[in-house]
N, C-alpha and C positions, 0 to 999 in steps of 0.2 A: 166538956163542951171545949175546951183548949183542944183536946186532940182533932174535934170535928172540925175546927178553926184551920187546923193546921193540916185536917184531908183537902178543905177547898179548894185551899192553895195551891198546893200540889195539887188537885185535878185541874184547876185554872192554868195552871203555870203548863202542866202539861198538853191541854186546849190550844194554848197560846203557840206551843211548839206544832202540832200538827197544822193548826190553821199556816204557822207559816212557813210547814214543809206542802200546804196544798196550795199555798199561793205560788214558792217558788215552781213546782211542778207545772203548775200551769202554764208560766212564762217561757219553762223550758219545753213544752207539747208544741204551744204557742210560736216560739223560735224554729223549731223540727221543722210545724206548717208552711212558719215562709220562704222556709230554705226548701222542702218538696215545690213550692208554688214555683217558685224561682224555674228552680230545675224544669219543670216543665214545661213552664214560658219559655226557655231558651231549647227544647229539646223541640218544641212548635217552630220558635223560631227557625231556627237550622235548618229542620224539616222542607219549613218554604224556601229559605235559600236556595234551597237544592234541586227544586223545582223549578226555579228562574221566579221564583216571589208569586206565582201561580198560587190560589186562593186550594186548598184542600178538605176542603170543606165537603164538596159536590158527592162524595161515597155517603157522608152522612145526609144529606141533604136526599140523595134519591132512595135510601135508606128508608130516610121519613116517609115517604108516598108509596112502599112496598110491602107489600100483602103478602103472605107464603104458607100455600096451602098445607094447613096440616104443622103450623109451625113447631119447631124445639130450637136449642141453644144452638145445634148442629148446623140444623140447615140456615138460618140465621149467618152461622160464621160463613158456609160455603156459599150463600147470593154476596155476601160481606168480600169474598175473595173473589169474586167474578168481578164485582164492581174493580178491585183494586187492582184489578188485572187488565183490566180495559183502562184506567186511569194510566197505565205504565205506556200504553202505546203510540204515544206521541201526540201530536198539538191535532192532525184531524179527529181523535177520539175526543180526548181533556177535552174538545173545545165545545162534541157536543154534552158529555156531560157536566160540565160547568155552566151550559146555557140551561139545561134543562132542570139541574138542582138550583140553579137562581131565580129563574124566569119563569121557569111553566108550573104557574100553582094548581091547571088541571089535570098534571100527568097524574094516571094512577098507574103503578106496576105491580100485575100479579104472578108467583111463581107455582109453579109445581115441580117440586124437585126429587116426586115420588117417579112420575112417567116422564117417558120420551113424544107424550102429545100430551095437546089441551082440552082432551075430553071432560077430564074431570074438573077441568076451570069454568068450562061453558061448553052448552053442545056444541051452537055451532055459532057460526061468525060469517058476517059480510063482507065479503070483497070489495076493492076499492070500484070494481063494474058494477059492485050490486050484487051477484051472484053468494048463492047460500053456502059455507063449506061447512064440513064437516071438522069437528073441533079434533076428534080422534085420526082425523089426517092431516094436521098443522103440529106447529113445533115453536112458531112463534106468532102473533101478530099483531097487528097496531089498529087501535080502531079509533079513527078523529074525528070529531066534529065541531061544529062550533052554533053556537044557538044565542039566546040573548043572552045567556049568563055566562057568558067567554068561550076560549076555546076549550077542548079538553080533548085528553088522549089517555086511552085505554093500551096499553103494554100487557100481552099475556107474553109468558115462556114457559114452553115446559125444558127440564134441567135435569133430569135423571140420564146421565153416560152410558151408553149401548157401545158395541162394538160397530155399529153404523152411524153414532151419533156423541160422538167423541166432544170432549169437554173445549177443544180449539172451535170445532164447528157450534157448541154452545154458545162459546164466545163468542163468534162471528156472528151470528142469527142475533144476538142479543145488539153488540156493536150498530148491525144496518134497522135493529125495530129501533132501537132509541134514536139513531137517524134522523129517520121516518118521523117520529114524534118530536124531534129538537127541528126540524123542518114547518110540521107541521105551525109549532108555534110563532118560528120566526117570520115564515111568510103569509099564515091565513088558509091556506091554498091544498090541504090535505097531505103535504108530504110534496108536494112537489116545490120545487128548488126558484121557482119568484113566486111575486105573489098575482092575481087575477088579473089584474088592471095592469100589470106591467105586459107590454107587447114585445118591445124590443128585447128585454131580455128571454121571456120566452123562446123569441123566432129563434136567438141566439143557441139555445139550450136545444131546440128542436132539431135545430140543422149539427148538431154534436151528435146526438142521437141518432141522425139517418145516416152521417159521412160513419160511426161506428158500425149500424148494420148493415151498411152496403161492404162494409170489409170484411164483417163476418161470414158473410152470404161469397162472397169471393174464397174464402177459408184461408184468409191470411192470419189467424190465428185472434184467439181471444180468452182472458181467462175465463175457467169454469163457475168460480162465482158468477159471474155476471151473469151466464149463459142461460139462467131461466127469465130472466127480464125481455133478455134480446128477444129472449123468444117468443113474448107474449104479443098474441094480433091486438091488444089497446093501447094506444098511446098515453094513454096517461101511466101505465101501468110500467111499461116500455123508459120512461122520464125519470118514476118514482125509485123504481127500482136500481134503473144505471146510478142515479147518485147517493143512494145508500148503501151502493153496491162499498161505496172509494173507500169508508173507513171498515167496511167487514172483511178486504182486501187486503187493508192494512193487519186487521188481527188475527185474520187467522195465514196471513204471508211472513206474518214479523214485520213491524215496519221496515224495518233498511228494504228487504226483498219486496213488500207491499207498496212501495213507494217506486223501485225498478218497474215492477209490472205496470204499475200507472203510465210510467214515462214513457215505456216501450211500447205498449199496447193501447193505451190509450191517452195520447198528452195533452186531445185537447181537453178532453175530461176532467184534466188533474190540474191545468191552466183556470178550467170554470169554478173547480174547488176551490181552490184555491185564493183566488178574485172574488167570488160571489158568497163561497158558503162559509168558509171562515172570516172573512172580513163581516159577513152578519151576525154572526153567532160569538166571534168576540169585540163587538159594539161596547 
């Protein structure tokens, strides 16, 4: 009996020692977790300060609105890297992404990373003029609409790199298409850079487009990236295409060179974008 009492006492002492060790270990784990959280918050604050205080959540916000055909981890990382690259291209592009991330609840983005056309995403698409387009002939598209449930825009992107469809081109097309979506949500007019009731801004911008078209007709030079818009017979396509070419030019040419191209070839377009578009997207 005495031996059993001694054994129980010994076991109780050992249990107390184990419990004390467990408590100490829990405190150490808690302390390490607190230090890790401080470091994480410090890194986040440092990154935010390095970007001039701008929110860096726009990539995650847009990713949350993005679906990828036959998705896997590699494709998710590829799309994230495309968004990250756009975010690094200056305020003309960052403003678009931040606006879409924060204010465009009706945005949906679809990627096909296995193809350089949209035929696998959707068979046909409808153009701004109402024409039916074959998805196999498209690499990007924005389907903008407005109904009783609010504004919506479905952006579709082909993202397979080929010799004729480089990563720079993909980034440029993505910037252009996201810009149209942002303008749709900002002005409610399908991607045109003014609201349907703003006749003064509409007239101002149409004069800018007309001036640029006349200069191009006289062969005074214009950026190749905007040629598809300027050659259209549709007034709406010319206007929407030209204004959305601003971030595309910046992305494909680089921020510094892109601004130089805009300043030299489209100075009135650059001024309009800075005064009307940036001001609206940064509200």
